[in-house]
N, C-alpha and C positions, 0 to 999 in steps of 0.2 A: 897817567894812571890816576884814578880817583882815590879819595881817602875813605877807608872803610872804618866805621865806628860801631862799638857796642854800647848800648845805653842801659844802665841799671838804675831803676827807680821804682819804689813800690807804688807810685801813683801813675795809673795809666794815662791820665790827662797830661802829665809832664812828658812822658815818652811820646805821646801823640803830638804835643806842642813842638818838641824838638824836630820830629819828623816833618811837621808842617813848615817849620822855618827852613829846613834844608830843601824841601821840595820847591819852595818858592824863591829862595835866595841863594842857594849853593848846590846846584845839581851835581857838582863833582864830588860832593860828600854824601855818602850813602850809609844807611843803617844796616849793618850786617847781622845784627842780632839784638834781642832785648831780654832783660831779666828783671824780675820784681824783687829780688833780694841778692845778697852777696853770694850765697851758696849757688844760686842759679848761674850767676855770672862766672864763678870759678869753674863750674862744670862746663859752661859754654866755651870758656877760654881754653880749657884742656882739650875739648873736642876739636876746636878750630886749629890748635897747635898740632894735634895728631894728624890733621888733614893738611898741614903745612899751609894753612890760610889764616894766620893770626890777624886780629884786628889791628889797624894802625893806631887807633885811639880808643880808650875806654872812658866813658863818661859815667861817673859813679856818685850816686846820692850819698851824702855823708851819714844820713840818719835812717837808713833802712832797718827794718826789723830782722830778727834772727841773727844776722851778721852785719854789723854796721860798716859804713864805707871805709873808715880808716883801717879796720882789721882786714877787710876785703882787699884793700890796696896792698897791705903788707904781704898777704898770701899770694896775690897776683904777681908781685915782683919776684917771689920765689919760683913761681911757675914759669914766668917769662921775664927775665931780668931786663929786657929791652922794652917792656910795656910802657906806653905813654899814657899817663892817667891825668884826667881832669876831674877834680872834685866839684860836685854840685851841692849847694847848700842853701837852706833858708836863712842861715845865720852868717853874719859877717864879723864874728868876734875873733880876736887874735889867737885864742887857744885852738879854735877849729882850723885856722890857717896853718899854724905851727905844726899841729899833729898831722895834718894832711901832707905837708911838705916832707916831714920826717918819715912818713910812711912810704914815700916814693912818688907822690903826685907831682906833676910838672905844671899843673894849672889849677886855678881855683876861681870859680864863678858863682855868684849868688843867683837865685832863681828869679830875681827881679831885673836881672841884666837884660838889656835890649838885644834884638836879633843880631845887630852888627857885632856887638861885643862877644856874643856866643860863637858866631862864625869865626871871628878873629882869633878867639882862644883856640879853636880847633886848628886853624892854619898855623898859628905860632908854635903850638906844641908839636904838631906834625913835622914842622921844620927843625925840631930839635931844641927849640927855645922854651923858656918858662913864660907863663902868662898868669898874672893876677888881675882880676877885674878892678875897675876904678874904686869900688867900695872897700876893697881890702888892701890895695897897694900901699895905703897909708901905714900899715903895720911894718912893711919893709923899711920905709923911710924912718919910722920911729926906732927900728932896730939899729940902723946905721947911726942914728943920733944918740944911741944909748938910752932911749926912753922906754924901751919895751918892758913890760911888766915881768918880774921874775916868775919862773915856773913854780907853782905851788909845790911844797914838799910832798904832798900826797900823790902827785902825778909821777913821782920818781919811784914809786913802789913797783917792784919787778914781778908783775903777774905774767904767767906764761900765756901764749896765744889761746890755749884751750881754756885757761881760767878766765881770760877776758871775754871769751865767747860765752862761757857758762854764766858769768856775771851779767852779761847783757840779757840773757834769757831769764835769769832770776829777777832782774829789774823790770822786765816786761811781763812778769806775772806767771811765768811757767812754773809748774810744780816740779819737785825732784823727779817724780815719775815721768812727767812729760819730757824733761831734759834727758833722762836715761833713754827713753824711746827715740828721741831726736838723734842722739849720737850712737845708739847701739851699745850703751854702757850698762853695767849693773847699777842698781840703786845705791849699793854701798860705795861704788867708785864715785858716783855723783856727790854723795855725802862727804867723801874724802876731799874732793875738789872744793866743795863749799866751805869746809872747815879750813882748808889751806888758804882760801881767799880771805876769810874772816881773820885768820891769824896774821897774814901778811899786812892786811890793812888796819889791824887792831880795831876791827868793827865787829860788834856782837849782836846787832839787831837788823832785821830785814829792812826796816824803814831807812836805817843809816846806809845800808848797802845800796838802796835805790838812790838815795841822795848823792852818794859818791859817784855812782854810774852816770847820773845826770850831770853832775858838776864836771866830770872828766870827759863828757861827750861820748861815753860808751853807748848811751842810749839817749833818746829825746822824748819829751812828752808829746 
């Protein structure tokens, strides 16, 4: 039986590129669905689970708009505790790798990885193993040697999933009214969430919220 994957990336060219690689190099791996952001992926995952046809692997872009890849992975694991997730990223920094693995990802590949490495990642994760591409595996080695960088204190702030989601939209330029419409909330509720975020982070300016979201990988430029 072949491997069925769902690809979530906000760039059509990336999704098309993965499809082309599989069509030419791994015909036993098929794309069972595509999404352009985290919300679409979660909806698609729920739909497939209800039909009892869950994907074998989810390929998730770490820096999608509206709902980023790390938050999507956290929520996907709650929907499907057995979900096998590979995070896809433009960045190979240790923080992105650490956050992805903590969110439940079993693989991490960068977008400059070659075709063989992308296919190998899918096969390894499908077999129940972890896979880190060559560009990021160095962080695992550093961790074993005790050389990994300490987690910044700011990353330990306990924001709720909804607060992280709202923070991402704030950083991406959504107004409070837009956020209220996106989540079906009252404007007052959005203001409460915004105030709670600022209080927890001890941040009081919009620009500083954006800087925090960028630094923590909640959103990307």
